[in-house]
N, CA, C and O atoms as a Tripos MOL2 file, in Angstrom:
@<TRIPOS>MOLECULE
protein
  288   287    72     0     0
PROTEIN
NO_CHARGES

@<TRIPOS>ATOM
      1 N         -52.2430   99.3140   18.0920 N.3       1 MET1
      2 CA        -53.2840   98.5900   16.9850 C.3       1 MET1
      3 C         -54.4010   98.1440   17.1190 C.2       1 MET1
      4 O         -54.6820   97.5270   18.1470 O.2       1 MET1
      5 N         -55.5300   98.3830   15.9000 N.am      2 CYS2
      6 CA        -57.0000   98.6750   16.3120 C.3       2 CYS2
      7 C         -57.9080   97.5020   16.3490 C.2       2 CYS2
      8 O         -57.5740   96.6690   15.5060 O.2       2 CYS2
      9 N         -59.0830   97.1180   17.1390 N.am      3 MET3
     10 CA        -59.6260   95.8300   16.0650 C.3       3 MET3
     11 C         -60.9030   96.1220   16.6700 C.2       3 MET3
     12 O         -61.3210   96.5850   17.7310 O.2       3 MET3
     13 N         -61.5170   95.5170   15.2110 N.am      4 SER4
     14 CA        -62.9010   95.3000   15.6200 C.3       4 SER4
     15 C         -63.3440   94.4070   15.2420 C.2       4 SER4
     16 O         -62.6100   93.9430   14.3690 O.2       4 SER4
     17 N         -64.5460   93.5920   15.4560 N.am      5 ARG5
     18 CA        -65.5670   92.5090   15.6450 C.3       5 ARG5
     19 C         -66.0830   92.7980   14.0270 C.2       5 ARG5
     20 O         -66.5710   93.7610   13.4350 O.2       5 ARG5
     21 N         -65.6420   91.2370   13.6240 N.am      6 THR6
     22 CA        -66.5690   90.5830   12.5750 C.3       6 THR6
     23 C         -67.1520   89.0630   12.4970 C.2       6 THR6
     24 O         -66.9220   87.9270   12.9130 O.2       6 THR6
     25 N         -67.9480   89.7080   11.7850 N.am      7 ASN7
     26 CA        -68.2780   88.4780   11.9560 C.3       7 ASN7
     27 C         -68.9030   87.6900   10.3500 C.2       7 ASN7
     28 O         -69.7940   88.2320    9.6970 O.2       7 ASN7
     29 N         -68.3380   86.5520    9.9810 N.am      8 ILE8
     30 CA        -68.1630   86.3080    8.3070 C.3       8 ILE8
     31 C         -68.3920   84.7420    8.5650 C.2       8 ILE8
     32 O         -67.9490   84.0930    9.5130 O.2       8 ILE8
     33 N         -69.1230   84.3190    7.5880 N.am      9 GLU9
     34 CA        -69.0690   83.2600    7.4210 C.3       9 GLU9
     35 C         -68.3710   81.9180    6.7450 C.2       9 GLU9
     36 O         -68.2350   81.9970    5.5240 O.2       9 GLU9
     37 N         -68.1110   81.2320    7.0960 N.am     10 ILE10
     38 CA        -66.3510   80.8280    6.2160 C.3      10 ILE10
     39 C         -66.1050   79.0030    5.8220 C.2      10 ILE10
     40 O         -67.2680   78.9700    5.4190 O.2      10 ILE10
     41 N         -65.9040   78.3990    5.7310 N.am     11 ASP11
     42 CA        -66.1040   77.1620    5.1390 C.3      11 ASP11
     43 C         -65.5140   76.4410    6.6520 C.2      11 ASP11
     44 O         -64.7580   77.1110    7.3560 O.2      11 ASP11
     45 N         -65.8350   75.3410    6.9830 N.am     12 ASP12
     46 CA        -65.2810   74.9530    8.1910 C.3      12 ASP12
     47 C         -64.5610   73.9900    7.8400 C.2      12 ASP12
     48 O         -64.4520   73.2490    8.8170 O.2      12 ASP12
     49 N         -63.9990   73.5860    6.9650 N.am     13 GLU13
     50 CA        -63.2750   72.5700    6.2900 C.3      13 GLU13
     51 C         -62.2250   73.3720    5.8140 C.2      13 GLU13
     52 O         -61.1070   73.0170    6.1870 O.2      13 GLU13
     53 N         -62.2840   74.2590    5.1620 N.am     14 LEU14
     54 CA        -61.1620   75.1800    4.8000 C.3      14 LEU14
     55 C         -60.4650   75.5280    5.9570 C.2      14 LEU14
     56 O         -59.2670   75.2560    6.0340 O.2      14 LEU14
     57 N         -61.1130   76.1550    6.9710 N.am     15 ILE15
     58 CA        -60.5590   77.0220    8.8390 C.3      15 ILE15
     59 C         -59.6940   75.6590    9.0720 C.2      15 ILE15
     60 O         -58.4630   75.6490    9.0740 O.2      15 ILE15
     61 N         -60.3440   74.7470    9.2280 N.am     16 ALA16
     62 CA        -59.8610   73.7210    9.8850 C.3      16 ALA16
     63 C         -58.2080   73.3760    9.1450 C.2      16 ALA16
     64 O         -57.0950   73.4670    9.6620 O.2      16 ALA16
     65 N         -58.6040   72.9680    7.7810 N.am     17 CYS17
     66 CA        -56.9390   72.4420    7.0530 C.3      17 CYS17
     67 C         -56.0890   73.3530    7.0980 C.2      17 CYS17
     68 O         -54.9370   73.0620    6.7750 O.2      17 CYS17
     69 N         -56.4210   74.7890    7.5330 N.am     18 CYS18
     70 CA        -55.6350   75.9230    7.5890 C.3      18 CYS18
     71 C         -55.0320   75.9950    9.0520 C.2      18 CYS18
     72 O         -54.0750   76.6160    9.5150 O.2      18 CYS18
     73 N         -55.7920   75.2800    9.5060 N.am     19 MET19
     74 CA        -55.1510   75.8320   11.2980 C.3      19 MET19
     75 C         -54.3340   74.5250   11.8040 C.2      19 MET19
     76 O         -53.5170   74.6070   12.7210 O.2      19 MET19
     77 N         -54.6020   73.4040   11.1810 N.am     20 GLU20
     78 CA        -54.0180   72.1130   11.3770 C.3      20 GLU20
     79 C         -52.4090   71.9480   10.5080 C.2      20 GLU20
     80 O         -51.3400   71.5530   10.9720 O.2      20 GLU20
     81 N         -52.7250   72.3950    9.1620 N.am     21 ARG21
     82 CA        -51.2340   72.6510    9.0320 C.3      21 ARG21
     83 C         -50.3660   73.7100    9.2480 C.2      21 ARG21
     84 O         -49.1890   73.4650    8.9810 O.2      21 ARG21
     85 N         -50.6030   74.7250    9.6230 N.am     22 PHE22
     86 CA        -49.7050   75.8690   10.3120 C.3      22 PHE22
     87 C         -49.9640   75.6060   11.5340 C.2      22 PHE22
     88 O         -49.6380   76.6960   12.0060 O.2      22 PHE22
     89 N         -50.2970   75.0040   12.4100 N.am     23 GLY23
     90 CA        -50.5040   75.0760   14.0170 C.3      23 GLY23
     91 C         -51.4620   76.1010   14.6750 C.2      23 GLY23
     92 O         -51.6660   76.1460   15.8890 O.2      23 GLY23
     93 N         -51.8690   76.6850   14.0190 N.am     24 LEU24
     94 CA        -53.2420   77.9760   14.9670 C.3      24 LEU24
     95 C         -53.7200   77.4850   15.0470 C.2      24 LEU24
     96 O         -54.3440   76.7060   14.3270 O.2      24 LEU24
     97 N         -53.6280   77.8030   16.3880 N.am     25 PRO25
     98 CA        -54.8000   77.4260   17.5850 C.3      25 PRO25
     99 C         -56.4750   77.8550   17.4070 C.2      25 PRO25
    100 O         -57.3290   77.0970   17.8670 O.2      25 PRO25
    101 N         -56.7910   78.8840   16.8390 N.am     26 THR26
    102 CA        -58.3530   79.3250   16.9980 C.3      26 THR26
    103 C         -58.6860   80.0710   15.5360 C.2      26 THR26
    104 O         -57.7260   80.5830   14.9600 O.2      26 THR26
    105 N         -59.5770   80.1260   15.1160 N.am     27 LYS27
    106 CA        -60.4700   80.4160   13.8560 C.3      27 LYS27
    107 C         -59.9450   81.9140   13.6210 C.2      27 LYS27
    108 O         -59.7090   82.1560   12.4380 O.2      27 LYS27
    109 N         -59.7080   83.0020   14.5540 N.am     28 LYS28
    110 CA        -59.0020   84.1010   14.9120 C.3      28 LYS28
    111 C         -57.9250   84.0300   13.8310 C.2      28 LYS28
    112 O         -57.9650   84.3370   12.6390 O.2      28 LYS28
    113 N         -56.6530   83.3840   14.8330 N.am     29 SER29
    114 CA        -55.2420   82.8540   14.0430 C.3      29 SER29
    115 C         -55.3140   82.5440   12.9020 C.2      29 SER29
    116 O         -54.2050   82.8770   12.4840 O.2      29 SER29
    117 N         -55.8870   82.1010   12.0260 N.am     30 ALA30
    118 CA        -56.1240   81.2290   10.9840 C.3      30 ALA30
    119 C         -56.7880   82.4030   10.4750 C.2      30 ALA30
    120 O         -55.9160   82.8370    9.7230 O.2      30 ALA30
    121 N         -57.4430   82.9420   10.4180 N.am     31 VAL31
    122 CA        -58.0570   84.4590    9.5830 C.3      31 VAL31
    123 C         -56.5510   85.5720    9.5630 C.2      31 VAL31
    124 O         -56.2090   86.1290    8.5200 O.2      31 VAL31
    125 N         -56.0180   85.6960   10.4830 N.am     32 GLU32
    126 CA        -55.1310   86.7540   10.4260 C.3      32 GLU32
    127 C         -53.6520   86.7760    9.6970 C.2      32 GLU32
    128 O         -52.8980   87.4870    9.0320 O.2      32 GLU32
    129 N         -53.8300   85.0800   10.4930 N.am     33 PHE33
    130 CA        -52.2350   84.8130    9.0850 C.3      33 PHE33
    131 C         -52.9310   84.5510    7.6650 C.2      33 PHE33
    132 O         -52.4320   85.0650    6.6640 O.2      33 PHE33
    133 N         -53.6230   84.0710    7.6080 N.am     34 ALA34
    134 CA        -54.0310   84.3750    6.2970 C.3      34 ALA34
    135 C         -53.9410   85.7040    4.9870 C.2      34 ALA34
    136 O         -53.7290   85.9110    3.7920 O.2      34 ALA34
    137 N         -54.3710   86.4960    6.6250 N.am     35 LEU35
    138 CA        -54.4600   88.0030    5.6210 C.3      35 LEU35
    139 C         -53.0490   88.7120    5.4370 C.2      35 LEU35
    140 O         -52.6210   89.3370    4.4670 O.2      35 LEU35
    141 N         -52.4690   88.4330    6.6360 N.am     36 ARG36
    142 CA        -51.0040   88.8880    6.5730 C.3      36 ARG36
    143 C         -50.3260   87.7700    5.2520 C.2      36 ARG36
    144 O         -49.2710   87.9800    4.6530 O.2      36 ARG36
    145 N         -50.9950   86.9170    5.0920 N.am     37 ARG37
    146 CA        -49.3030   86.3250    4.1120 C.3      37 ARG37
    147 C         -49.9670   86.6290    2.9540 C.2      37 ARG37
    148 O         -49.3130   86.5400    1.9150 O.2      37 ARG37
    149 N         -51.5260   87.0880    2.8650 N.am     38 LEU38
    150 CA        -52.3570   87.5550    1.0320 C.3      38 LEU38
    151 C         -50.9260   89.1910    0.8170 C.2      38 LEU38
    152 O         -50.0700   89.4340   -0.0330 O.2      38 LEU38
    153 N         -51.4070   89.9440    2.1720 N.am     39 LEU39
    154 CA        -50.6070   90.8590    2.0860 C.3      39 LEU39
    155 C         -49.1610   90.9460    1.7650 C.2      39 LEU39
    156 O         -48.5110   91.7810    1.1360 O.2      39 LEU39
    157 N         -48.8140   89.7410    2.4330 N.am     40 GLY40
    158 CA        -46.9780   89.7820    2.3030 C.3      40 GLY40
    159 C         -46.5740   89.5010    0.5370 C.2      40 GLY40
    160 O         -45.6510   89.6820   -0.2560 O.2      40 GLY40
    161 N         -47.9140   88.9600    0.5970 N.am     41 THR41
    162 CA        -47.6640   88.2860   -1.2600 C.3      41 THR41
    163 C         -47.4880   89.4230   -1.8250 C.2      41 THR41
    164 O         -46.3580   89.8110   -2.1240 O.2      41 THR41
    165 N         -48.7240   90.2230   -2.0890 N.am     42 ALA42
    166 CA        -48.4180   91.2300   -2.8080 C.3      42 ALA42
    167 C         -47.6020   92.4000   -3.1700 C.2      42 ALA42
    168 O         -47.4870   93.2120   -4.0890 O.2      42 ALA42
    169 N         -46.8180   91.9630   -1.4300 N.am     43 ASP43
    170 CA        -45.6540   93.3700   -1.8570 C.3      43 ASP43
    171 C         -44.6010   92.7290   -2.4000 C.2      43 ASP43
    172 O         -43.7260   93.2680   -3.0770 O.2      43 ASP43
    173 N         -44.7030   91.0300   -1.9770 N.am     44 LEU44
    174 CA        -43.5790   90.6940   -2.5940 C.3      44 LEU44
    175 C         -43.6620   90.6310   -4.6170 C.2      44 LEU44
    176 O         -42.7460   90.5220   -5.4320 O.2      44 LEU44
    177 N         -44.8700   90.7330   -4.7780 N.am     45 LEU45
    178 CA        -45.2250   91.2490   -6.7250 C.3      45 LEU45
    179 C         -44.4410   92.6290   -6.4210 C.2      45 LEU45
    180 O         -43.3880   92.9910   -6.9460 O.2      45 LEU45
    181 N         -45.0430   93.1690   -5.6530 N.am     46 GLY46
    182 CA        -44.6060   94.7610   -5.9200 C.3      46 GLY46
    183 C         -43.1470   94.9560   -5.8740 C.2      46 GLY46
    184 O         -42.5780   95.7440   -6.6280 O.2      46 GLY46
    185 N         -42.5480   94.2540   -5.0070 N.am     47 ARG47
    186 CA        -41.2120   94.5250   -5.1990 C.3      47 ARG47
    187 C         -40.7690   93.6800   -6.5390 C.2      47 ARG47
    188 O         -39.5670   93.8920   -6.6970 O.2      47 ARG47
    189 N         -41.0490   93.1890   -7.1170 N.am     48 MET48
    190 CA        -40.4670   92.4200   -8.0260 C.3      48 MET48
    191 C         -40.7740   92.7410   -9.2740 C.2      48 MET48
    192 O         -40.1800   92.2180  -10.2160 O.2      48 MET48
    193 N         -42.0150   93.8970   -9.4920 N.am     49 GLN49
    194 CA        -42.2980   94.2530  -10.5130 C.3      49 GLN49
    195 C         -40.7570   96.0800  -10.2120 C.2      49 GLN49
    196 O         -40.3200   96.7180  -11.1700 O.2      49 GLN49
    197 N         -40.5360   96.2490   -9.3520 N.am     50 VAL50
    198 CA        -39.3680   97.1190   -9.3890 C.3      50 VAL50
    199 C         -37.9710   96.7450  -10.3810 C.2      50 VAL50
    200 O         -37.3500   97.2470  -11.3180 O.2      50 VAL50
    201 N         -37.9380   95.7070   -9.6430 N.am     51 VAL51
    202 CA        -37.0560   95.1150  -11.0050 C.3      51 VAL51
    203 C         -36.7450   94.5760  -12.0770 C.2      51 VAL51
    204 O         -35.6760   94.3120  -12.6280 O.2      51 VAL51
    205 N         -38.0890   94.4020  -12.3810 N.am     52 ARG52
    206 CA        -38.5800   93.8290  -13.4370 C.3      52 ARG52
    207 C         -38.0900   94.5920  -14.5170 C.2      52 ARG52
    208 O         -38.2690   95.8100  -14.4830 O.2      52 ARG52
    209 N         -37.2590   93.8680  -15.8600 N.am     53 GLY53
    210 CA        -36.1990   94.5970  -16.9900 C.3      53 GLY53
    211 C         -35.2520   96.1150  -16.5500 C.2      53 GLY53
    212 O         -35.1740   97.2310  -17.0650 O.2      53 GLY53
    213 N         -34.8470   95.6960  -15.7680 N.am     54 ILE54
    214 CA        -33.5830   96.6260  -14.9710 C.3      54 ILE54
    215 C         -32.6150   95.5610  -16.1690 C.2      54 ILE54
    216 O         -31.7690   96.2670  -16.7170 O.2      54 ILE54
    217 N         -32.5890   94.8000  -16.4240 N.am     55 GLY55
    218 CA        -31.4850   94.1880  -17.5110 C.3      55 GLY55
    219 C         -30.9030   92.8160  -16.8490 C.2      55 GLY55
    220 O         -31.0630   92.4190  -15.6950 O.2      55 GLY55
    221 N         -30.0280   92.0800  -18.1440 N.am     56 TRP56
    222 CA        -29.7260   91.2220  -17.5660 C.3      56 TRP56
    223 C         -28.4090   90.8630  -18.8590 C.2      56 TRP56
    224 O         -28.7300   90.6700  -20.0320 O.2      56 TRP56
    225 N         -27.4700   90.8390  -18.5560 N.am     57 ASP57
    226 CA        -26.4350   90.9610  -19.4950 C.3      57 ASP57
    227 C         -25.9570   89.2480  -19.5750 C.2      57 ASP57
    228 O         -25.0940   88.9950  -18.7340 O.2      57 ASP57
    229 N         -26.3620   88.0740  -20.4170 N.am     58 GLY58
    230 CA        -25.8990   87.0310  -20.6020 C.3      58 GLY58
    231 C         -26.5060   86.4360  -21.8410 C.2      58 GLY58
    232 O         -27.1600   87.1940  -22.5560 O.2      58 GLY58
    233 N         -26.3780   85.2190  -22.1750 N.am     59 ASP59
    234 CA        -26.7840   84.0830  -23.0430 C.3      59 ASP59
    235 C         -27.8320   83.3440  -23.4170 C.2      59 ASP59
    236 O         -27.6230   82.3240  -24.0740 O.2      59 ASP59
    237 N         -28.4480   83.5230  -23.2530 N.am     60 LEU60
    238 CA        -29.9040   82.6950  -22.6880 C.3      60 LEU60
    239 C         -29.3900   81.5960  -23.6500 C.2      60 LEU60
    240 O         -28.7460   80.7860  -22.9830 O.2      60 LEU60
    241 N         -29.4150   81.3480  -24.5970 N.am     61 GLU61
    242 CA        -29.3310   80.1910  -25.5290 C.3      61 GLU61
    243 C         -28.1760   79.5080  -24.7270 C.2      61 GLU61
    244 O         -28.3600   78.3910  -24.2420 O.2      61 GLU61
    245 N         -27.1060   80.0990  -24.5970 N.am     62 LYS62
    246 CA        -25.6900   78.9190  -24.1600 C.3      62 LYS62
    247 C         -26.4460   78.5120  -22.8780 C.2      62 LYS62
    248 O         -26.3870   77.3530  -22.4670 O.2      62 LYS62
    249 N         -27.3350   79.7060  -22.0910 N.am     63 LEU63
    250 CA        -27.9720   78.7610  -20.5580 C.3      63 LEU63
    251 C         -28.5340   77.6010  -21.0370 C.2      63 LEU63
    252 O         -28.1980   76.5190  -20.5560 O.2      63 LEU63
    253 N         -29.5380   77.7000  -22.1310 N.am     64 ARG64
    254 CA        -30.3050   77.0440  -22.3570 C.3      64 ARG64
    255 C         -29.5050   75.3060  -22.4570 C.2      64 ARG64
    256 O         -29.7070   74.2820  -21.8040 O.2      64 ARG64
    257 N         -28.4920   75.6560  -23.6780 N.am     65 SER65
    258 CA        -28.2560   74.9120  -23.9520 C.3      65 SER65
    259 C         -27.2190   73.3820  -23.1240 C.2      65 SER65
    260 O         -27.1750   72.1690  -23.3270 O.2      65 SER65
    261 N         -26.4330   74.4960  -22.0250 N.am     66 SER66
    262 CA        -25.1340   74.3200  -21.7010 C.3      66 SER66
    263 C         -25.3360   72.4810  -20.7030 C.2      66 SER66
    264 O         -26.3980   72.1480  -20.1770 O.2      66 SER66
    265 N         -24.0420   71.5940  -20.6910 N.am     67 SER67
    266 CA        -24.5000   70.5050  -21.0370 C.3      67 SER67
    267 C         -23.4910   70.3850  -19.1600 C.2      67 SER67
    268 O         -22.6370   69.5410  -18.8870 O.2      67 SER67
    269 N         -23.9500   71.4010  -18.3120 N.am     68 ASP68
    270 CA        -23.2230   71.8190  -17.4660 C.3      68 ASP68
    271 C         -24.4450   71.6590  -15.9530 C.2      68 ASP68
    272 O         -24.2710   71.8800  -14.7550 O.2      68 ASP68
    273 N         -25.7300   71.1490  -16.7900 N.am     69 LEU69
    274 CA        -26.9660   71.3720  -15.9650 C.3      69 LEU69
    275 C         -27.5180   70.3290  -15.4660 C.2      69 LEU69
    276 O         -28.5820   70.0140  -15.9980 O.2      69 LEU69
    277 N         -27.1070   69.6070  -14.5200 N.am     70 VAL70
    278 CA        -27.3500   68.2400  -13.8900 C.3      70 VAL70
    279 C         -28.9400   68.4490  -13.6890 C.2      70 VAL70
    280 O         -29.4170   69.4780  -13.2100 O.2      70 VAL70
    281 N         -29.6440   67.4120  -14.0890 N.am     71 VAL71
    282 CA        -31.0820   67.2550  -14.1310 C.3      71 VAL71
    283 C         -31.8090   66.1300  -12.5640 C.2      71 VAL71
    284 O         -31.4370   64.9890  -12.8400 O.2      71 VAL71
    285 N         -32.3670   66.0920  -11.6170 N.am     72 ARG72
    286 CA        -32.1480   65.3290  -10.9900 C.3      72 ARG72
    287 C         -34.2570   65.0460  -11.1430 C.2      72 ARG72
    288 O         -34.8030   64.1270  -10.5320 O.2      72 ARG72
@<TRIPOS>BOND
     1     1     2 1
     2     2     3 1
     3     3     4 2
     4     3     5 am
     5     5     6 1
     6     6     7 1
     7     7     8 2
     8     7     9 am
     9     9    10 1
    10    10    11 1
    11    11    12 2
    12    11    13 am
    13    13    14 1
    14    14    15 1
    15    15    16 2
    16    15    17 am
    17    17    18 1
    18    18    19 1
    19    19    20 2
    20    19    21 am
    21    21    22 1
    22    22    23 1
    23    23    24 2
    24    23    25 am
    25    25    26 1
    26    26    27 1
    27    27    28 2
    28    27    29 am
    29    29    30 1
    30    30    31 1
    31    31    32 2
    32    31    33 am
    33    33    34 1
    34    34    35 1
    35    35    36 2
    36    35    37 am
    37    37    38 1
    38    38    39 1
    39    39    40 2
    40    39    41 am
    41    41    42 1
    42    42    43 1
    43    43    44 2
    44    43    45 am
    45    45    46 1
    46    46    47 1
    47    47    48 2
    48    47    49 am
    49    49    50 1
    50    50    51 1
    51    51    52 2
    52    51    53 am
    53    53    54 1
    54    54    55 1
    55    55    56 2
    56    55    57 am
    57    57    58 1
    58    58    59 1
    59    59    60 2
    60    59    61 am
    61    61    62 1
    62    62    63 1
    63    63    64 2
    64    63    65 am
    65    65    66 1
    66    66    67 1
    67    67    68 2
    68    67    69 am
    69    69    70 1
    70    70    71 1
    71    71    72 2
    72    71    73 am
    73    73    74 1
    74    74    75 1
    75    75    76 2
    76    75    77 am
    77    77    78 1
    78    78    79 1
    79    79    80 2
    80    79    81 am
    81    81    82 1
    82    82    83 1
    83    83    84 2
    84    83    85 am
    85    85    86 1
    86    86    87 1
    87    87    88 2
    88    87    89 am
    89    89    90 1
    90    90    91 1
    91    91    92 2
    92    91    93 am
    93    93    94 1
    94    94    95 1
    95    95    96 2
    96    95    97 am
    97    97    98 1
    98    98    99 1
    99    99   100 2
   100    99   101 am
   101   101   102 1
   102   102   103 1
   103   103   104 2
   104   103   105 am
   105   105   106 1
   106   106   107 1
   107   107   108 2
   108   107   109 am
   109   109   110 1
   110   110   111 1
   111   111   112 2
   112   111   113 am
   113   113   114 1
   114   114   115 1
   115   115   116 2
   116   115   117 am
   117   117   118 1
   118   118   119 1
   119   119   120 2
   120   119   121 am
   121   121   122 1
   122   122   123 1
   123   123   124 2
   124   123   125 am
   125   125   126 1
   126   126   127 1
   127   127   128 2
   128   127   129 am
   129   129   130 1
   130   130   131 1
   131   131   132 2
   132   131   133 am
   133   133   134 1
   134   134   135 1
   135   135   136 2
   136   135   137 am
   137   137   138 1
   138   138   139 1
   139   139   140 2
   140   139   141 am
   141   141   142 1
   142   142   143 1
   143   143   144 2
   144   143   145 am
   145   145   146 1
   146   146   147 1
   147   147   148 2
   148   147   149 am
   149   149   150 1
   150   150   151 1
   151   151   152 2
   152   151   153 am
   153   153   154 1
   154   154   155 1
   155   155   156 2
   156   155   157 am
   157   157   158 1
   158   158   159 1
   159   159   160 2
   160   159   161 am
   161   161   162 1
   162   162   163 1
   163   163   164 2
   164   163   165 am
   165   165   166 1
   166   166   167 1
   167   167   168 2
   168   167   169 am
   169   169   170 1
   170   170   171 1
   171   171   172 2
   172   171   173 am
   173   173   174 1
   174   174   175 1
   175   175   176 2
   176   175   177 am
   177   177   178 1
   178   178   179 1
   179   179   180 2
   180   179   181 am
   181   181   182 1
   182   182   183 1
   183   183   184 2
   184   183   185 am
   185   185   186 1
   186   186   187 1
   187   187   188 2
   188   187   189 am
   189   189   190 1
   190   190   191 1
   191   191   192 2
   192   191   193 am
   193   193   194 1
   194   194   195 1
   195   195   196 2
   196   195   197 am
   197   197   198 1
   198   198   199 1
   199   199   200 2
   200   199   201 am
   201   201   202 1
   202   202   203 1
   203   203   204 2
   204   203   205 am
   205   205   206 1
   206   206   207 1
   207   207   208 2
   208   207   209 am
   209   209   210 1
   210   210   211 1
   211   211   212 2
   212   211   213 am
   213   213   214 1
   214   214   215 1
   215   215   216 2
   216   215   217 am
   217   217   218 1
   218   218   219 1
   219   219   220 2
   220   219   221 am
   221   221   222 1
   222   222   223 1
   223   223   224 2
   224   223   225 am
   225   225   226 1
   226   226   227 1
   227   227   228 2
   228   227   229 am
   229   229   230 1
   230   230   231 1
   231   231   232 2
   232   231   233 am
   233   233   234 1
   234   234   235 1
   235   235   236 2
   236   235   237 am
   237   237   238 1
   238   238   239 1
   239   239   240 2
   240   239   241 am
   241   241   242 1
   242   242   243 1
   243   243   244 2
   244   243   245 am
   245   245   246 1
   246   246   247 1
   247   247   248 2
   248   247   249 am
   249   249   250 1
   250   250   251 1
   251   251   252 2
   252   251   253 am
   253   253   254 1
   254   254   255 1
   255   255   256 2
   256   255   257 am
   257   257   258 1
   258   258   259 1
   259   259   260 2
   260   259   261 am
   261   261   262 1
   262   262   263 1
   263   263   264 2
   264   263   265 am
   265   265   266 1
   266   266   267 1
   267   267   268 2
   268   267   269 am
   269   269   270 1
   270   270   271 1
   271   271   272 2
   272   271   273 am
   273   273   274 1
   274   274   275 1
   275   275   276 2
   276   275   277 am
   277   277   278 1
   278   278   279 1
   279   279   280 2
   280   279   281 am
   281   281   282 1
   282   282   283 1
   283   283   284 2
   284   283   285 am
   285   285   286 1
   286   286   287 1
   287   287   288 2
@<TRIPOS>SUBSTRUCTURE
     1 MET1         2 RESIDUE 1 A MET
     2 CYS2         6 RESIDUE 1 A CYS
     3 MET3        10 RESIDUE 1 A MET
     4 SER4        14 RESIDUE 1 A SER
     5 ARG5        18 RESIDUE 1 A ARG
     6 THR6        22 RESIDUE 1 A THR
     7 ASN7        26 RESIDUE 1 A ASN
     8 ILE8        30 RESIDUE 1 A ILE
     9 GLU9        34 RESIDUE 1 A GLU
    10 ILE10       38 RESIDUE 1 A ILE
    11 ASP11       42 RESIDUE 1 A ASP
    12 ASP12       46 RESIDUE 1 A ASP
    13 GLU13       50 RESIDUE 1 A GLU
    14 LEU14       54 RESIDUE 1 A LEU
    15 ILE15       58 RESIDUE 1 A ILE
    16 ALA16       62 RESIDUE 1 A ALA
    17 CYS17       66 RESIDUE 1 A CYS
    18 CYS18       70 RESIDUE 1 A CYS
    19 MET19       74 RESIDUE 1 A MET
    20 GLU20       78 RESIDUE 1 A GLU
    21 ARG21       82 RESIDUE 1 A ARG
    22 PHE22       86 RESIDUE 1 A PHE
    23 GLY23       90 RESIDUE 1 A GLY
    24 LEU24       94 RESIDUE 1 A LEU
    25 PRO25       98 RESIDUE 1 A PRO
    26 THR26      102 RESIDUE 1 A THR
    27 LYS27      106 RESIDUE 1 A LYS
    28 LYS28      110 RESIDUE 1 A LYS
    29 SER29      114 RESIDUE 1 A SER
    30 ALA30      118 RESIDUE 1 A ALA
    31 VAL31      122 RESIDUE 1 A VAL
    32 GLU32      126 RESIDUE 1 A GLU
    33 PHE33      130 RESIDUE 1 A PHE
    34 ALA34      134 RESIDUE 1 A ALA
    35 LEU35      138 RESIDUE 1 A LEU
    36 ARG36      142 RESIDUE 1 A ARG
    37 ARG37      146 RESIDUE 1 A ARG
    38 LEU38      150 RESIDUE 1 A LEU
    39 LEU39      154 RESIDUE 1 A LEU
    40 GLY40      158 RESIDUE 1 A GLY
    41 THR41      162 RESIDUE 1 A THR
    42 ALA42      166 RESIDUE 1 A ALA
    43 ASP43      170 RESIDUE 1 A ASP
    44 LEU44      174 RESIDUE 1 A LEU
    45 LEU45      178 RESIDUE 1 A LEU
    46 GLY46      182 RESIDUE 1 A GLY
    47 ARG47      186 RESIDUE 1 A ARG
    48 MET48      190 RESIDUE 1 A MET
    49 GLN49      194 RESIDUE 1 A GLN
    50 VAL50      198 RESIDUE 1 A VAL
    51 VAL51      202 RESIDUE 1 A VAL
    52 ARG52      206 RESIDUE 1 A ARG
    53 GLY53      210 RESIDUE 1 A GLY
    54 ILE54      214 RESIDUE 1 A ILE
    55 GLY55      218 RESIDUE 1 A GLY
    56 TRP56      222 RESIDUE 1 A TRP
    57 ASP57      226 RESIDUE 1 A ASP
    58 GLY58      230 RESIDUE 1 A GLY
    59 ASP59      234 RESIDUE 1 A ASP
    60 LEU60      238 RESIDUE 1 A LEU
    61 GLU61      242 RESIDUE 1 A GLU
    62 LYS62      246 RESIDUE 1 A LYS
    63 LEU63      250 RESIDUE 1 A LEU
    64 ARG64      254 RESIDUE 1 A ARG
    65 SER65      258 RESIDUE 1 A SER
    66 SER66      262 RESIDUE 1 A SER
    67 SER67      266 RESIDUE 1 A SER
    68 ASP68      270 RESIDUE 1 A ASP
    69 LEU69      274 RESIDUE 1 A LEU
    70 VAL70      278 RESIDUE 1 A VAL
    71 VAL71      282 RESIDUE 1 A VAL
    72 ARG72      286 RESIDUE 1 A ARG
């Protein structure tokens, strides 16, 4: 893995919140976590697009009106 040094201005409150919420020890780990998560989301959206429109056999109206649905 190639590493480079980059200086960025970043919202201190935002990075602190991210570090606390996800248990990240450093600002660097928080930025890397966010970048990996962003790329993962983009990959997931791409995979979802692949299956979009492949078809579905069923009666959507029947599903919507089903009395078997449990409302919580």
